N, C-alpha and C positions, 0 to 999 in steps of 0.2 A: 537518338540516345536520350533516355529520360534523365532529367536532373536528379541528383541525389537529394532526398527529402531532408528538409531542415526541421528541427524540433526545438521547442522551448518549454520551460516549465512555467505555468501560469497559476495564479491563485484563484480559486473558485471555478465554477462551471456555469455555462449559459444553459438555457433550457434545452437546446439541441444537443449540447455535450452531455447532459444527463442521459439521454438515449444512448450515446456512445458508451458511457460508463455502464449502463445496464447490459449492453452487448459484451463488454469485458467481463462483467460478472457472470453472464450466462455460460461462459466457457470454462468455469472453474468449479470444482466439486464443492468448495467451501462457501461459494457465493451464488450458485446457480438459482437458487430459490428466492432470491431477493426480489421484491415486488417494487414497481415504480413509487407507490405511495410510501413504502417503508424507506426506500432509498432517499426520497425527498426529505423525509423526516430526519433521517441520519445526517444528511448534508446540512440541514438547518441546525442541527445540535452539535456538529463538529466544530471545534475551535479554529482549525486550520485545514484547508483543503488545497491540494496540489494536483495539477493535471499536466501530463506531458502531452503537448499538442503539436501535431504536424502543422507547420506554419502555413503552407499553401492552402490546405483544406479546412483547417481548424478542428480536425478530427482529434479526439482524445484517444491516445494509444498507451497511456500509462496514468496511474492514479495512486495517490496515497492521502491519508488524512491523519490528523493529530488531535488528541484530546489532552488538554493541559490546563494547569492552574497557573502557569508561567513563573512559578517560583520553585516548587519542590519536584514536580513530576510532569513529564510529558510521555504520552503513549502513542507510538507510531502504529497505525493500523491500515489494513487493506492495501498493502504495496502490491501493485499488479501492473504487468506490462503485457500488451497484446502478443500472443505467441509469435505472430509474423514479424514483430519488431524486437524480439529478444536477441540477445548477443550483439547489440549495437551500442551498448553503454547507456541505454536509457534508464535502467534501474539505478546505475551509478549516479547519473544526472539527477534523478529524483531524490535519492537519499542525501546527496551532497547539498542540494538545495534546501532540503528540510533542515539539515544540521547547521546550515549557515544562516537560517532565517533569524532576523533580529529578535523576534519574540521568544526565541528558545535559548538565547545565549546565556541567560542567567539561570536557567533550569538546572537543579542539582542532579537530577536523574532522568535520562531519556531512555525509555524502554520500548521494546517491541515484542511481538509474538511472531514466530516464523516456524516453518516446518524444518525438520532436521537437515534436509538437503540444502537448505539456504544459510545455515549457521556460518559457514566459511565466508560467504558473501558479505555478511554483516560484521564479521570480525574485523574486516579491513578498517573499519571506523571505530574500533575499540569496544564494540558490543561483545558481551561475554555471558556465557551461561552461569558463570559463578556470581551469584547474587547474595553472598553471605548466607546468613540463616534464613533469608526470606525464601518463600516458595509460592508458586502459583496455585491458587485455588479457584474453583469455578463452580458456579450454580448455573445449570444450563437448561434452556428450553428446547435446544436443538441437539439431539444425540450425536450427530455427526462430529461435534466439537469435543466429544469425550474420548474414550479409549478408542484405539484403532479398531475398526469393524472389518477391515479387508476391503472396503469399498473405495477407499482413498487410493489414488495413484501412488505406487511405491517410490517414484522419483519423478519430479517435474523439472522441466528445464529451468536453469537459473534465471532469476529476474533480469540480470545483466545481459 
């Protein structure tokens, strides 16, 4: 009988783990075209990087990053869990670790972007689509991030 894998959230990624992240990205419509060079630049420019790691192998099975000024706003991006590890609570572990991070405790507004099928997942932590009079605006170079084109999956499995 195989032992049950143990997971932990770590800050940052090793060089080998960047390859794991690229593997995670390759499986999702919104990240499949990311290149190694661009991901390296993205990681260098991100304020906080969180990886869910399988303890015995060191493999990255989940990931998220945060951009923040550490006072007014923090933006959680790229929350992803490998399909074969979903429904194990790893998305929950990742989000709770981010929200408990000491560098984010004084931030006035923590925001994220997610697909409609994941709204209920994030509402558990008080995230809401009600943002007062504010609205999201976007100038984009990637048309997949705009209006639905019919090429996106209609419903993805939950992160958790």
